[in-house]
N, C-alpha and C positions, 0 to 999 in steps of 0.2 A: 552101479551108483545110478542116484537120484541127481534130478534135475534140481532140483529142488534146497535153498537156503536161506535164511536165516537174516532176510534184508529191510527188516525194521526200520534200519536210522538212515534210510531213506522215505519216511514220510516221517510229513509232522504232529500225527496222531501220538499222543502218549502214552505210555502206557495205565490200562484201566486202574483204576482206584480212588479210594471215597478221596485221597488228596491228590488226586490227577491235574495237572495247570491247565490252561489250554496254551498255543504257545501265539506266541506276539503276529495280528497283523499282519500279511508279508508283503512286504511293499514295492519286493524287487522287481525285475521284467527279468522272464526267464520262458525260454516255447513254453506255451502251456499241452503239455501231452494232452490231456479232456478240457470241456470248458462247456456249459451248455450258453443257448444263443433261447432267448425267451423275449416273442414281441409284448411291446406293449404300447397300446393308446392312449395309454395318460403314465406318460416317465417322470411327473414330477412325483405323482401318487405313488408309483413302483418303488423310487428311490428310494420312499420317505420312507418307506415300507419294510426294505429290503438294506438299510443302513438300524432302522432303530426298532422294526419290529428281530429280522434273526442276525444284527451285528456285523452286514457286510462292512465295507468301504466303498468309496469312489475313487476304485484308482484310477482312472484320466474318464476323459469323455469327447464325442464327437456332437457339439450342440445341434439337439432337430435330429440326431441319426442313430446315436447309441451310447453306454455308461458301460462301461468295463467294472463291475464289479468284485469283491475279493475279501473271503476271512484268510482264513491258515492259507500255503502253501496250497500252491494243486485244487485251488477252492475258487472258480472263475465260474460269470457269469457273463452272459452278456443280453442289458438289456435292448430291442431293439425297437424302435421307434415304428409304428403298423396302425395300418386305417382301423381294425379290429380285432379283436380277438374268443377265446372258445365262449361258446354261454355258460360251458359250467366244465372243470378240472376233468383230464384225461382217468384215464385207467392208468397211464403210465407216467409213474416219479421218479424224479433226482433226488438223492441224499445226498445229507454233509457232516461229515464227522464233527460232535462235542465232546463236552468230558461231559461226567455227571454234574457237579457243582452247577453247569450252566443252565440245563434242560429246567428248570423252573423260572430262573429268570428269563430267558429265550418264549418260555408262555404267558408269562405276565409279558413282557413289553408287546409279542403276534397278538395277543388278545386285547391288553391296551388299544391299539391302533383301530384290528378289526373283531370283535368279538366273537365274532362266528366262525375264527380261521384256523382254527385250533381242535384236534383231536386227539387226544391222548394226555400227561404220557403214557404208555402204556408199554411193563414187560414184553420181552419173548422167549422162546423155550430155546434163541442160539447166545441168548448170556449180554442183550442189550437191551436199552430200553428209549423205545422213543418216540417220540411227537414227530404226528404231520398235520402240516399246518398248508391251506389254500392262501392263493396272494393272490392278492386285486387285481392278475392278469385268469386268475385259472391256472396255476401252476401248481399241480401238486408235489411239495418239499418234504421230505424227511429227513430230519436230522436225527438223528441215533450215539448216540455215548456207551460206551462195553462200562460192562456191568464186572467188577474184581471177581475174578474167577474162583470158585469153591469145589475142590474136587467133588465134596459132598451133597454139589446142590445137583438140585431136578435136573438144569440146564446141564450141568456137566454130563447125568446118564442120557438127557438128550441125543446134545452133540457125540458119545461116546457109540448109542446106536445108530447115527450117521459112521460111522468106522474112524471121526476125527476123535483124536487122545493127544491128550497134552503129551508133550514130549518128556516129561519126568514116569513117564508109563510106557514100558515096556517099549518103546522107539524112544531116538531124538529126532525126530523130525515129518511127518507125517508126510511124507515124503511122493509117495502114494495119490493124493491130495492132489499134488499141485499141479 
């Protein structure tokens, strides 16, 4: 028996599709299972970019110290005041889910605020559309939207070559990958 089970109901990310609707911003308080802490030397510029460009909102602030930003449930970022920030973006990135209908508007909003901040969008071999954004603090943020699964697509063949098959093809779980 496998330890794997379908737990998509615990995620705010909707099923992929051209008509997928993003969840509403989540304003509840919970124990954060994970979050990103990003140092900034210009809190105002950082908050402006993250809110107007990336679609986060200010959940709460400690003036002069930190701003807790959020989009969907479990997409938490703490901007913390720092004396300096890296001069270039690190190789490491943080990814946040979005839906396909948000990709173009997120790209447009980020480019309007910082014209050279966006790379993409680009489609991946694992069936997502990704946009890489470099924020004012030189954080590398990837916004990723799942594309609808087409069993006849090259992406489906790529996934199958990795040993990942959809539930309707030969078995009902992918348990060996859990």
